[in-house]
Kinemage of the C-alpha trace (Angstrom):
@kinemage 1
@onewidth
@group {chain A} dominant
@subgroup {mainchain}
@vectorlist {calphas} color= white
{ca met a 1} P 3.409 26.016 -29.027
{ca gln a 2} L 5.224 25.529 -25.677
{ca asp a 3} L 6.482 28.719 -23.700
{ca ile a 4} L 10.475 28.163 -23.962
{ca ala a 5} L 11.233 30.644 -21.434
{ca arg a 6} L 8.969 28.928 -18.694
{ca gly a 7} L 9.403 25.382 -19.841
{ca asn a 8} L 7.035 22.617 -19.165
{ca arg a 9} L 3.811 22.712 -17.144
{ca val a 10} L 4.300 20.992 -13.707
{ca leu a 11} L 1.488 19.078 -12.346
{ca val a 12} L 0.869 18.022 -8.809
{ca thr a 13} L -0.217 14.415 -9.021
{ca gly a 14} L 0.425 13.064 -5.670
{ca leu a 15} L -0.246 14.543 -2.152
{ca gly a 16} L 0.600 13.107 1.307
{ca val a 17} L 0.458 14.857 4.542
{ca ile a 18} L 1.001 14.045 8.265
{ca ser a 19} L 0.330 16.801 10.786
{ca pro a 20} L -1.162 17.606 14.356
{ca leu a 21} L -4.324 18.292 12.158
{ca gly a 22} L -4.460 14.541 11.160
{ca pro a 23} L -2.683 11.434 10.193
{ca asp a 24} L -3.532 11.887 6.294
{ca thr a 25} L -4.957 14.410 3.954
{ca asp a 26} L -8.522 13.683 4.497
{ca ala a 27} L -7.899 14.078 8.334
{ca asn a 28} L -6.159 17.387 7.854
{ca leu a 29} L -8.838 18.673 5.560
{ca arg a 30} L -11.599 17.991 7.965
{ca ser a 31} L -9.594 19.933 10.512
{ca leu a 32} L -9.094 23.029 8.196
{ca leu a 33} L -12.530 23.093 7.603
{ca glu a 34} L -13.398 22.777 11.091
{ca gly a 35} L -10.934 25.198 12.306
{ca lys a 36} L -9.435 23.107 14.892
{ca asp a 37} L -7.135 23.953 17.136
{ca cys a 38} L -4.349 21.148 17.709
{ca val a 39} L -1.913 23.139 20.004
{ca ala a 40} L -1.784 21.080 23.081
{ca pro a 41} L 0.752 20.629 26.210
{ca ile a 42} L 3.928 19.404 25.617
{ca glu a 43} L 3.911 15.360 26.254
{ca ile a 44} L 7.270 14.048 24.751
{ca phe a 45} L 9.740 15.931 26.763
{ca asp a 46} L 10.062 18.033 30.153
{ca val a 47} L 8.936 21.616 29.857
{ca ser a 48} L 8.782 22.447 33.466
{ca arg a 49} L 11.340 25.253 33.217
{ca thr a 50} L 10.162 26.795 29.931
{ca arg a 51} L 7.793 29.739 29.282
{ca cys a 52} L 5.987 28.111 26.406
{ca lys a 53} L 4.595 24.568 27.302
{ca thr a 54} L 2.588 23.851 24.250
{ca ala a 55} L 3.312 22.554 20.755
{ca gly a 56} L 1.416 21.037 17.653
{ca gln a 57} L 2.278 17.251 18.559
{ca ile a 58} L 1.454 14.179 16.464
{ca pro a 59} L 0.036 11.348 18.646
{ca asp a 60} L 2.551 8.331 18.766
{ca val a 61} L -0.272 5.952 18.084
{ca trp a 62} L -0.790 7.440 14.497
{ca leu a 63} L 2.937 6.416 14.106
{ca glu a 64} L 2.542 3.008 15.693
{ca lys a 65} L -0.437 1.683 13.694
{ca ala a 66} L 0.897 2.628 10.369
{ca phe a 67} L 3.159 -0.342 9.948
{ca pro a 68} L 2.949 -3.994 10.112
{ca pro a 69} L 3.528 -5.473 13.592
{ca gly a 70} L 7.257 -5.935 13.975
{ca arg a 71} L 8.432 -3.519 11.248
{ca val a 72} L 8.547 -0.607 13.674
{ca ser a 73} L 11.292 -0.702 16.159
{ca asp a 74} L 13.054 2.099 18.039
{ca arg a 75} L 15.726 2.297 15.321
{ca phe a 76} L 12.970 4.094 13.094
{ca his a 77} L 12.954 7.433 14.316
{ca arg a 78} L 9.605 9.492 14.860
{ca gly a 79} L 10.813 11.700 11.772
{ca ala a 80} L 11.179 8.545 9.651
{ca arg a 81} L 7.739 7.295 10.669
{ca met a 82} L 6.250 10.935 9.808
{ca ala a 83} L 7.979 10.855 6.530
{ca ala a 84} L 7.346 7.323 5.764
{ca leu a 85} L 3.410 7.797 6.140
{ca ala a 86} L 3.282 11.097 4.020
{ca leu a 87} L 5.327 9.263 1.405
{ca arg a 88} L 3.235 6.384 1.479
{ca glu a 89} L 0.262 8.509 0.811
{ca ala a 90} L 1.580 10.686 -2.116
{ca ser a 91} L 2.680 7.591 -3.876
{ca lys a 92} L -0.722 6.068 -3.409
{ca val a 93} L -2.502 9.061 -4.655
{ca ala a 94} L -0.186 9.330 -7.803
{ca asn a 95} L -0.704 5.827 -8.509
{ca gly a 96} L 1.909 4.607 -11.195
{ca ala a 97} L 4.128 7.430 -10.918
{ca lys a 98} L 7.839 6.618 -10.877
{ca pro a 99} L 9.679 9.565 -9.361
{ca glu a 100} L 13.173 9.701 -10.432
{ca leu a 101} L 14.676 12.012 -7.636
{ca met a 102} L 13.412 13.033 -4.268
{ca val a 103} L 14.189 16.305 -2.562
{ca val a 104} L 13.602 16.742 0.889
{ca gly a 105} L 13.612 19.736 3.470
{ca thr a 106} L 14.309 19.724 7.274
{ca thr a 107} L 16.121 21.676 9.758
{ca val a 108} L 15.831 19.155 12.913
{ca gly a 109} L 16.115 15.730 11.385
{ca gly a 110} L 16.843 12.849 13.874
{ca met a 111} L 18.175 15.539 16.504
{ca ser a 112} L 16.462 13.985 19.357
{ca tyr a 113} L 18.306 10.685 18.901
{ca gly a 114} L 21.635 12.849 19.426
{ca glu a 115} L 19.946 14.281 22.586
{ca leu a 116} L 19.305 10.815 23.938
{ca phe a 117} L 23.252 9.669 22.903
{ca tyr a 118} L 24.421 12.727 25.158
{ca arg a 119} L 22.362 11.958 28.072
{ca arg a 120} L 23.215 8.356 28.059
{ca leu a 121} L 27.025 9.001 27.575
{ca leu a 122} L 26.734 11.227 30.790
{ca ala a 123} L 24.594 8.716 32.812
{ca thr a 124} L 26.427 5.522 32.342
{ca lys a 125} L 29.431 4.043 31.155
{ca ser a 126} L 27.951 1.421 29.023
{ca arg a 127} L 27.806 2.368 25.368
{ca lys a 128} L 25.355 -0.277 24.508
{ca gly a 129} L 23.185 0.949 21.796
{ca phe a 130} L 25.023 4.125 21.150
{ca ala a 131} L 25.793 2.958 17.465
{ca arg a 132} L 22.279 2.986 16.669
{ca leu a 133} L 21.643 6.224 18.167
{ca val a 134} L 24.528 8.021 16.172
{ca gly a 135} L 23.700 6.157 12.839
{ca asn a 136} L 20.127 7.643 13.164
{ca tyr a 137} L 20.750 10.998 14.071
{ca thr a 138} L 21.766 12.601 10.724
{ca pro a 139} L 19.093 14.438 8.845
{ca gln a 140} L 19.162 11.951 5.891
{ca lys a 141} L 18.812 8.983 7.895
{ca pro a 142} L 14.920 9.280 8.545
{ca ile a 143} L 14.738 9.795 4.535
{ca gln a 144} L 16.497 6.696 3.925
{ca asp a 145} L 14.351 4.840 6.322
{ca ala a 146} L 11.265 6.255 4.785
{ca leu a 147} L 12.226 5.099 1.546
{ca glu a 148} L 12.958 1.522 2.880
{ca leu a 149} L 9.468 1.308 4.463
{ca asn a 150} L 7.906 2.299 1.163
{ca arg a 151} L 10.342 0.142 -1.072
{ca leu a 152} L 11.538 2.888 -3.033
{ca arg a 153} L 14.994 3.228 -4.231
{ca ile a 154} L 15.680 6.641 -5.763
{ca pro a 155} L 18.283 9.272 -5.236
{ca thr a 156} L 17.609 11.786 -2.503
{ca gln a 157} L 18.781 15.422 -1.704
{ca ile a 158} L 18.506 17.078 1.487
{ca leu a 159} L 18.236 20.806 1.757
{ca thr a 160} L 18.692 22.560 5.101
{ca asn a 161} L 17.815 26.273 4.709
{ca ala a 162} L 15.853 27.069 8.084
{ca cys a 163} L 12.197 27.655 8.125
{ca ser a 164} L 12.123 27.856 4.161
{ca ser a 165} L 13.676 24.300 3.867
{ca gly a 166} L 10.477 22.488 2.972
{ca ser a 167} L 9.219 25.240 0.214
{ca asn a 168} L 12.766 25.342 -1.248
{ca ala a 169} L 12.542 21.489 -1.641
{ca ile a 170} L 9.478 21.846 -3.561
{ca gly a 171} L 10.514 24.679 -5.602
{ca his a 172} L 13.684 22.860 -6.584
{ca gly a 173} L 11.634 19.889 -7.594
{ca phe a 174} L 9.712 22.186 -9.634
{ca glu a 175} L 12.464 23.658 -11.510
{ca leu a 176} L 14.008 20.368 -12.293
{ca val a 177} L 10.433 19.231 -14.020
{ca arg a 178} L 9.900 22.403 -15.467
{ca his a 179} L 13.339 22.682 -17.215
{ca gly a 180} L 13.244 18.997 -18.476
{ca leu a 181} L 15.914 17.729 -16.144
{ca arg a 182} L 13.394 15.113 -14.605
{ca ser a 183} L 10.027 14.103 -15.421
{ca cys a 184} L 8.922 13.239 -12.236
{ca val a 185} L 10.181 14.442 -8.489
{ca val a 186} L 8.986 13.783 -4.935
{ca cys a 187} L 9.581 16.655 -2.780
{ca gly a 188} L 8.789 18.101 0.556
{ca gly a 189} L 9.800 18.140 4.159
{ca tyr a 190} L 9.754 16.571 7.418
{ca glu a 191} L 10.161 17.766 10.933
{ca pro a 192} L 9.885 16.053 14.488
{ca leu a 193} L 9.888 18.084 17.694
{ca cys a 194} L 12.803 17.825 19.549
{ca glu a 195} L 13.871 19.508 22.951
{ca leu a 196} L 16.844 21.416 22.030
{ca val a 197} L 15.266 23.322 19.422
{ca phe a 198} L 12.121 23.890 21.571
{ca val a 199} L 14.165 25.509 24.438
{ca gly a 200} L 16.171 27.412 21.825
{ca phe a 201} L 12.897 29.164 20.618
{ca asp a 202} L 11.891 29.569 24.286
{ca ser a 203} L 15.236 31.292 25.244
{ca leu a 204} L 14.761 33.693 22.390
{ca gln a 205} L 11.423 34.449 23.646
{ca ala a 206} L 10.358 33.881 20.266
{ca ala a 207} L 7.573 31.077 21.859
{ca thr a 208} L 4.346 32.396 23.460
{ca pro a 209} L 2.971 30.821 26.830
{ca glu a 210} L -0.404 31.765 25.214
{ca lys a 211} L -2.197 30.993 22.121
{ca ile a 212} L -0.638 31.424 19.018
{ca arg a 213} L -2.435 34.256 17.329
{ca pro a 214} L -0.880 35.146 13.737
{ca phe a 215} L -1.365 38.755 12.216
{ca asp a 216} L -3.571 39.715 15.553
{ca arg a 217} L -2.584 43.104 16.808
{ca asn a 218} L -1.664 41.785 20.205
{ca arg a 219} L 0.109 38.573 18.851
{ca thr a 220} L 2.878 37.456 21.583
{ca gly a 221} L 4.853 34.642 19.452
{ca leu a 222} L 4.816 31.438 17.903
{ca val a 223} L 4.258 27.812 19.279
{ca leu a 224} L 6.420 24.947 17.568
{ca gly a 225} L 4.816 21.942 15.602
{ca glu a 226} L 5.936 18.966 13.695
{ca gly a 227} L 4.813 16.834 10.859
{ca ala a 228} L 5.706 15.914 7.049
{ca ala a 229} L 4.249 16.324 3.466
{ca phe a 230} L 5.178 15.466 0.003
{ca leu a 231} L 4.203 16.448 -3.231
{ca ile a 232} L 4.735 14.485 -6.441
{ca leu a 233} L 5.677 16.769 -9.221
{ca glu a 234} L 5.158 15.601 -12.710
{ca ser a 235} L 5.686 16.923 -16.241
{ca glu a 236} L 2.363 17.170 -18.151
{ca arg a 237} L 3.591 14.811 -20.649
{ca ser a 238} L 4.560 12.250 -18.074
{ca ala a 239} L 1.349 12.704 -16.493
{ca asn a 240} L -0.777 12.579 -19.750
{ca ser a 241} L 1.030 9.351 -20.738
{ca arg a 242} L -0.293 7.413 -17.806
{ca gly a 243} L -3.857 9.083 -17.484
{ca ala a 244} L -2.865 10.779 -14.448
{ca val a 245} L -5.327 13.285 -12.508
{ca ala a 246} L -3.696 16.494 -11.677
{ca leu a 247} L -4.485 17.867 -8.105
{ca ala a 248} L -3.047 21.202 -8.716
{ca glu a 249} L -0.466 22.974 -11.115
{ca met a 250} L 2.428 24.667 -9.738
{ca val a 251} L 3.517 27.690 -11.809
{ca gly a 252} L 5.976 29.914 -9.691
{ca tyr a 253} L 8.920 29.965 -7.430
{ca gly a 254} L 10.789 32.542 -5.985
{ca val a 255} L 13.695 32.879 -3.272
{ca ser a 256} L 15.704 35.783 -1.714
{ca thr a 257} L 17.772 36.419 0.838
{ca asp a 258} L 17.829 39.888 2.873
{ca thr a 259} L 21.002 39.321 4.949
{ca tyr a 260} L 19.417 41.769 7.675
{ca his a 261} L 20.069 39.874 10.818
{ca leu a 262} L 20.785 36.189 12.197
{ca thr a 263} L 17.182 36.043 13.506
{ca gln a 264} L 15.220 39.011 12.501
{ca pro a 265} L 13.795 39.903 9.158
{ca asn a 266} L 14.410 43.446 7.428
{ca pro a 267} L 11.452 45.310 8.890
{ca ser a 268} L 10.821 46.995 5.527
{ca gly a 269} L 9.725 43.785 4.150
{ca ile a 270} L 12.149 43.889 1.163
{ca gly a 271} L 12.979 40.087 1.607
{ca pro a 272} L 9.628 38.340 1.284
{ca lys a 273} L 8.555 40.953 -1.161
{ca leu a 274} L 11.367 40.150 -3.412
{ca ala a 275} L 10.511 36.294 -3.033
{ca met a 276} L 6.951 36.854 -3.887
{ca gln a 277} L 7.840 39.252 -7.017
{ca arg a 278} L 10.225 36.519 -8.167
{ca ala a 279} L 7.600 33.979 -8.005
{ca leu a 280} L 5.135 35.917 -9.553
{ca asp a 281} L 7.653 36.547 -12.363
{ca ser a 282} L 8.400 32.992 -12.536
{ca gly a 283} L 4.912 31.991 -13.132
{ca gly a 284} L 4.086 34.922 -15.441
{ca val a 285} L 1.291 35.809 -12.794
{ca ala a 286} L 0.259 39.308 -11.615
{ca ala a 287} L -0.088 40.110 -8.033
{ca gly a 288} L -3.574 41.233 -8.623
{ca ala a 289} L -4.474 37.373 -9.768
{ca ile a 290} L -3.624 36.005 -6.432
{ca asp a 291} L -6.827 34.862 -4.851
{ca tyr a 292} L -5.176 33.331 -1.596
{ca val a 293} L -1.818 33.812 0.567
{ca asn a 294} L -0.944 30.988 2.847
{ca ala a 295} L 1.434 33.050 5.018
{ca his a 296} L 4.472 32.171 7.169
{ca gly a 297} L 2.701 33.912 9.997
{ca thr a 298} L 4.378 32.805 12.796
{ca ala a 299} L 2.609 35.139 15.100
{ca thr a 300} L 6.077 36.883 16.378
{ca ile a 301} L 6.214 40.667 16.570
{ca phe a 302} L 8.848 41.177 13.672
{ca asn a 303} L 8.133 38.407 11.366
{ca asp a 304} L 4.136 39.232 11.080
{ca ala a 305} L 5.062 42.751 10.454
{ca thr a 306} L 7.693 42.267 8.042
{ca glu a 307} L 5.460 39.801 5.967
{ca gly a 308} L 2.366 41.737 6.377
{ca ala a 309} L 3.979 44.991 4.984
{ca ala a 310} L 5.442 42.814 1.906
{ca ile a 311} L 1.892 41.156 1.289
{ca ser a 312} L 0.075 44.520 1.694
{ca glu a 313} L 2.476 46.394 -0.658
{ca leu a 314} L 2.140 43.606 -3.310
{ca cys a 315} L -0.991 42.129 -3.140
{ca gly a 316} L -3.374 44.870 -1.432
{ca lys a 317} L -6.672 43.375 -0.083
{ca val a 318} L -5.867 39.742 -0.623
{ca pro a 319} L -7.360 36.979 1.553
{ca val a 320} L -4.485 35.863 4.073
{ca ser a 321} L -4.307 33.199 6.732
{ca ser a 322} L -1.561 31.467 8.623
{ca thr a 323} L -2.565 27.765 9.142
{ca lys a 324} L 0.195 27.682 11.925
{ca ser a 325} L -2.457 29.382 13.857
{ca met a 326} L -4.030 25.479 14.340
{ca met a 327} L -0.834 23.365 14.200
{ca gly a 328} L 1.998 25.452 15.264
{ca his a 329} L 5.457 26.086 13.182
{ca ala a 330} L 6.804 22.566 11.487
{ca leu a 331} L 10.152 24.573 10.935
{ca gly a 332} L 11.629 22.918 7.966
{ca ala a 333} L 8.373 21.028 7.142
{ca ala a 334} L 6.327 24.143 7.402
{ca gly a 335} L 6.333 25.049 3.707
{ca ala a 336} L 5.845 21.802 2.629
{ca ile a 337} L 2.571 21.204 4.862
{ca glu a 338} L 1.544 24.518 3.721
{ca ala a 339} L 1.964 24.033 0.150
{ca ala a 340} L -0.089 20.903 0.666
{ca phe a 341} L -2.891 22.862 2.341
{ca cys a 342} L -2.607 25.326 -0.746
{ca val a 343} L -3.273 22.272 -3.037
{ca leu a 344} L -6.305 21.477 -0.992
{ca ala a 345} L -7.495 25.050 -1.059
{ca leu a 346} L -7.484 24.920 -4.801
{ca arg a 347} L -8.946 21.547 -5.177
{ca asp a 348} L -11.848 22.238 -2.840
{ca gln a 349} L -12.123 25.835 -3.238
{ca phe a 350} L -12.117 27.231 0.129
{ca leu a 351} L -9.876 29.555 2.234
{ca pro a 352} L -8.434 28.004 5.277
{ca pro a 353} L -8.954 29.879 8.528
{ca asn a 354} L -6.403 31.823 10.743
{ca ile a 355} L -7.905 30.918 14.262
{ca asn a 356} L -7.517 32.811 17.741
{ca phe a 357} L -7.848 35.896 15.578
{ca val a 358} L -9.415 38.929 17.716
{ca gln a 359} L -7.963 42.207 16.638
{ca pro a 360} L -6.616 43.239 12.953
{ca asp a 361} L -3.509 45.485 12.615
{ca pro a 362} L -4.492 48.909 10.888
{ca ala a 363} L -1.135 48.966 9.200
{ca trp a 364} L -1.949 46.233 6.814
{ca lys a 365} L -4.386 46.164 3.953
{ca phe a 366} L -4.808 42.381 3.353
{ca glu a 367} L -7.954 40.498 4.849
{ca val a 368} L -7.397 37.871 7.495
{ca val a 369} L -9.397 34.869 7.129
{ca ala a 370} L -10.686 35.073 10.687
{ca asn a 371} L -11.525 31.977 12.888
{ca gln a 372} L -13.382 29.970 10.040
{ca phe a 373} L -13.040 28.569 6.527
{ca arg a 374} L -14.657 30.352 3.967
{ca ala a 375} L -15.862 28.854 0.495
{ca ala a 376} L -14.199 30.992 -2.318
{ca arg a 377} L -13.128 31.010 -5.931
{ca val a 378} L -9.380 30.112 -5.816
{ca asn a 379} L -7.646 30.175 -9.061
{ca tyr a 380} L -4.263 31.216 -7.830
{ca ala a 381} L -2.800 30.528 -4.250
{ca leu a 382} L 0.580 31.722 -2.860
{ca ser a 383} L 2.603 30.291 0.077
{ca asn a 384} L 5.329 31.880 1.684
{ca ser a 385} L 8.185 30.878 3.849
{ca ile a 386} L 10.537 32.972 5.901
{ca gly a 387} L 13.619 31.851 7.650
{ca phe a 388} L 16.113 32.917 10.054
{ca gly a 389} L 19.015 34.668 8.488
{ca gly a 390} L 16.587 36.104 5.981
{ca thr a 391} L 16.137 33.160 3.700
{ca asn a 392} L 12.514 33.585 2.085
{ca ala a 393} L 10.711 31.339 -0.481
{ca thr a 394} L 7.491 31.652 -2.202
{ca leu a 395} L 5.478 29.176 -4.207
{ca ile a 396} L 2.648 29.900 -6.308
{ca leu a 397} L 0.103 26.877 -7.245
{ca lys a 398} L -2.613 26.973 -9.567
{ca gln a 399} L -6.106 25.242 -9.875
{ca thr a 400} L -6.209 22.906 -12.927
């Protein structure tokens, strides 16, 4: 008999991801298994006056080769191309799925076109081409373009909730399917690098000029990244009706807001702990059943301390890694990309590595998956996202 309190089972039947680790899911998987460091010197804008000079970047050649000649003009923002590629792969994997809704998380959107608009406005009296820049600058426009490039016409919701945006988008899609409001939803996030946000993090001294070292005792800060990932979530009934193969099952989602500070999390860890506990309660999962935590793990002093305290208190000696160590922090897309990595960990039974790790912090109980992947029995994976303003989100996925 169906569990009325929890509703429908929600299966992941499609998955697509593009990140600095690779242009598709298979390439991302190979990089995870290799523990590949994909953070490199910034090439897409000038960083001569910033402390941090590196990021996880997606080569333009990956984006340019993805579409037929003549289809990709400069009206398609880099973010649109990333989103289009991830959406295309997710749709191909979930062959025959018919999403009724798209839910997308982002923070930057098409902001780099806004930067270009402002610079051209200052430099010239001509306004030729300005309408294109303004029209493609809003966060929903790259998603409209991604749908167009994939010949899809479905309603879309855009969530912008700091670094929890991608996880919130997936969590929202999960709740819609779980409670029978939709049978199939495509959800995830996209985020291109842009200069304004990069310089903002550098000005806050949150970005490091060194290697990003999440959960290392001597961590010095984050580096930014970019990318896109989409999951197709489908009710069990819908998936079974077309003989779809499930990659994983999504079972829990929790959110919290600790309202402690504009940029710093509450040092007690109460915010992420509440989100994690609510996700566990949502899925009817005991904390001790979690086999792997893909942490938010930005490598900033305060974020890692807060999340580390929460994971230690709730989950004890669970294996933990931050895949941001390999590709940087993709902000609004981070939670979606990391949820995709959790699906891969469940499907292929391994723990992704936390590279650049040297010295553990004695304050925490959990075990960092240091520097190389590990084969393991993974039945439940938990993914955390922690954003500015104390916005926290947790997803829990299960092996099928």
